[in-house]
C-alpha positions, 0 to 999 in steps of 0.5 A, spaced: 508 529 499 510 522 496 513 524 489 509 524 482 512 521 476 511 524 470 508 520 465 512 522 460 519 522 462 523 517 460 524 510 466 531 512 465 530 518 469 527 515 475 530 513 481 527 506 484 525 511 490 520 516 493 520 519 499 514 522 503 515 529 505 512 530 512 517 524 513 523 526 509 523 532 515 525 527 521 533 527 521 534 520 524 529 515 519 530 512 512 524 511 509 522 509 502 517 507 497 520 503 492 518 503 484 519 498 478 524 502 475 532 502 475 532 494 477 535 487 473 529 483 473 526 481 466 521 477 468 517 483 467 520 487 463 527 490 461 530 493 468 525 492 473 526 492 481 523 486 482 524 487 491 519 480 492 521 472 492 516 470 486 516 464 482 518 468 475 524 472 477 530 468 480 533 470 486 540 473 485 535 478 481 531 480 487 538 479 492 541 485 486 535 489 486 534 490 494 541 492 495 540 497 489 534 499 493 538 500 500 544 504 496 538 508 494 536 509 501 543 510 503 543 505 508 547 499 504 549 496 510 542 496 515 539 490 516 531 489 514 527 485 517 521 482 513 513 479 512 510 473 510 504 477 509 497 473 510 492 479 509 492 480 517 492 485 522 498 481 526 503 486 528 510 485 531 515 489 536 521 488 533 528 489 537 532 485 533 533 481 527 529 475 528 531 467 527 525 466 525 521 468 519 516 473 521 508 471 519 504 477 519 502 484 516 505 489 521 511 491 524 514 496 530 521 498 532 525 504 536 531 499 536 536 504 531 539 500 526 533 496 523 529 497 517 523 495 517 520 492 509 513 491 507 512 488 500 506 491 495 503 490 489 496 493 490 495 494 496 497 500 501 504 501 505 503 505 511 508 508 515 507 510 521 513 514 525 513 517 533 519 522 531 519 524 539 520 517 541 524 516 535 519 509 533 517 507 527 511 502 524 510 500 517 504 496 515 500 492 509 493 494 508 489 491 503 481 490 504 482 484 510 487 488 513 483 494 513 477 492 516 481 488 520 483 496 522 491 493 521 493 501 522 488 503 528 491 497 531 499 500 529 497 507 532 495 502 538 501 498 538 505 504 538 502 507 544 504 501 548 510 499 546 514 506 546 509 511 549 507 514 543 501 518 543 497 518 537 497 526 536 505 526 535 505 521 530 506 522 523 503 517 517 505 517 510 500 512 505 505 510 499 502 508 493 497 502 491 491 501 488 485 507 488 478 508 488 478 510 480 480 502 479 479 498 486 472 494 484 469 489 488 464 484 490 458 486 494 461 481 500 467 487 500 462 492 501 458 488 507 464 487 510 466 494 511 459 495 513 458 491 519 465 495 522 464 502 520 459 507 519 462 511 514 461 506 509 457 509 503 462 515 503 469 509 502 465 506 495 461 509 489 458 505 483 459 505 476 454 502 471 456 497 466 457 499 459 454 495 453 456 498 447 451 494 444 445 495 448 446 503 448 445 503 440 440 497 440 436 498 447 429 495 444 432 488 444 433 489 451 426 491 453 423 486 457 416 485 460 417 485 467 417 491 472 421 495 473 428 493 477 426 486 476 429 485 469 435 480 468 436 484 462 438 490 467 446 490 467 449 490 475 452 495 477 460 496 478 463 497 486 469 501 487 473 501 493 477 507 496 482 504 499 486 511 501 480 513 504 478 508 508 485 507 511 485 516 513 479 515 516 482 510 520 488 513 522 484 519 524 479 515 528 485 512 532 487 520 533 492 521 529 492 528 526 489 530 519 495 535 517 500 530 519 497 524 514 500 524 507 497 520 501 501 518 496 496 520 489 499 515 485 495 509 484 498 503 482 493 501 476 494 506 473 501 507 473 503 500 471 509 503 467 512 506 474 509 501 479 508 494 480 500 493 479 497 484 482 491 487 478 493 491 471 498 486 470 493 480 472 497 477 477 504 476 475 508 482 476 513 483 482 513 487 488 515 494 491 518 495 498 516 500 503 521 501 508 522 505 514 528 505 520 531 508 525 538 511 524 544 509 529 
């Protein structure tokens, strides 16, 4: 299981790295999920490990943070490849460091000595590994990418390029926003309904709470028929993005026992992880990385 942090422990005790136990058994694999701890940035708090070139942080700080993270992985001299992420289903085959920045939300490689990296701050990072063929893939799965089946297409990309068999793949879903906190609009549920027959299992509803209504219910009575009153509070809709991607991986042929998901919700653990939603848009970026040792 991807390491769970103790809520009451000091920030100084945390390493800037989380590992998936199912991937840690693969000797040639370099992988990890960053936290917000152990860096030099001050834009989002003191000593933050912001790994994204955000508008609030100085570039020199991000470069220092990236060096710190690489050192924690034990691959300080290993070049990495990043993406300009656009919430798509575009997946690149990477065989060398690209001359121009790549645009998309997924990468796969079997080239030794390259580290693939995606950035997140609530969306899910997903890592796929074929231990038999020494190949890896990393994917950025927000709700848009999930509707577009990016991890399912990631399994397909590894099959196409490396001859991977889905049953041989191991998957790690890193920290991201969970169903407890990921409130979405009705239009998101409609998008999922158009793609997945198990949509009902991915969403839950919760009634809005209003202390005034609860204390003085008679003030809000109307003469309208039940269900037609404008005074009825709307329901909140929550999406379980982790389960959506887990089911997608299984549908693509990955064995359920080979899928590991972090228990950490970014919105619930913003002292440890960057969360775009918890911090109202002003936040840093974490990275999920995977690569083949030389």
